[in-house]
C-alpha positions as MATLAB code, in Angstrom:
seq = 'MEARKKTKVEKTGEVVSSKNEKSRVVLIKRRVQHPVYKKYFNKIKKVMAHDEKNLSKEGDIVRIVQCRPLSKRKRWKIVEISERGAER';
ca = [
     -45.037  -25.548    8.297;
     -41.259  -25.350    8.369;
     -39.360  -22.822   10.439;
     -37.307  -20.283    8.523;
     -33.958  -19.272    9.859;
     -33.408  -15.538    9.579;
     -29.949  -14.480    8.506;
     -28.697  -11.392   10.274;
     -27.027   -8.666    8.264;
     -23.439   -8.013    9.373;
     -21.327   -5.053    8.332;
     -17.964   -3.571    9.265;
     -17.373    0.117    9.881;
     -15.435    2.762   11.766;
     -16.666    4.484   14.920;
     -16.775    8.233   14.213;
     -18.575    9.428   17.351;
     -18.640    8.019   20.870;
     -20.173   10.970   22.707;
     -23.500    9.327   23.555;
     -23.984    6.910   26.434;
     -24.244    3.296   25.122;
     -24.505    4.547   21.513;
     -21.964    4.945   18.732;
     -22.115    6.419   15.251;
     -20.536    3.971   12.793;
     -19.436    4.940    9.275;
     -19.883    2.139    6.727;
     -17.900    2.490    3.482;
     -18.407    0.368    0.375;
     -17.162    0.440   -3.204;
     -19.786    0.048   -5.902;
     -19.582   -0.042   -9.666;
     -21.719    2.293  -11.758;
     -24.155    0.180  -13.786;
     -23.644    2.076  -17.067;
     -20.178    3.630  -16.924;
     -18.480    0.780  -14.982;
     -16.508    3.233  -12.851;
     -16.011    2.381   -9.171;
     -16.913    4.932   -6.504;
     -17.338    4.996   -2.730;
     -20.665    5.120   -0.933;
     -20.834    5.950    2.749;
     -23.573    5.502    5.323;
     -23.692    6.541    8.978;
     -25.699    4.385   11.362;
     -26.297    4.422   15.102;
     -25.176    1.267   16.917;
     -25.757    0.055   20.464;
     -22.668   -0.502   22.644;
     -23.877   -1.890   25.982;
     -20.571   -1.658   27.893;
     -19.156    1.512   26.259;
     -16.029   -0.358   25.109;
     -15.531    1.189   21.670;
     -13.903    4.556   21.077;
     -13.540    6.855   18.065;
     -11.349    5.361   15.344;
     -12.087    1.709   16.210;
     -13.061   -0.718   13.463;
     -16.136   -2.638   14.638;
     -18.424   -5.382   13.352;
     -22.127   -4.570   13.707;
     -25.212   -6.727   13.275;
     -28.768   -5.684   12.499;
     -31.307   -6.113   15.310;
     -34.766   -5.015   16.387;
     -35.360   -1.261   16.782;
     -33.809   -0.113   20.067;
     -34.726    3.568   19.698;
     -35.771    6.013   16.993;
     -32.481    5.705   15.068;
     -30.737    2.630   16.519;
     -31.212   -0.636   14.595;
     -27.688   -2.078   14.951;
     -25.601   -3.645   17.749;
     -21.824   -3.765   18.043;
     -20.757   -7.421   18.115;
     -16.988   -7.071   18.361;
     -14.159   -4.591   18.065;
     -11.984   -5.832   15.201;
      -9.231   -3.256   15.426;
      -8.400   -0.533   17.917;
      -7.898    3.020   16.645;
      -4.982    5.309   17.407;
      -4.675    6.170   21.098;
      -4.985    9.845   21.932;
];
């Protein structure tokens, strides 16, 4: 029996809420093409992500990776902060 290597899903998004302790709401945007009409449109999805050290703030662009369920809604972890948002 050979061991399978699981590939982890990685996505990039923007932090839209940092009010919770060790949790962030990340907005993931993607452009998709309509299968019949061939027009491009945007799809958005908000996910909860775990931020152990509370480093990310609102407006930051972060890379998140899928992980085991950490709570009722959290299934993602923040791996790195790609770009800092505007300072307030």
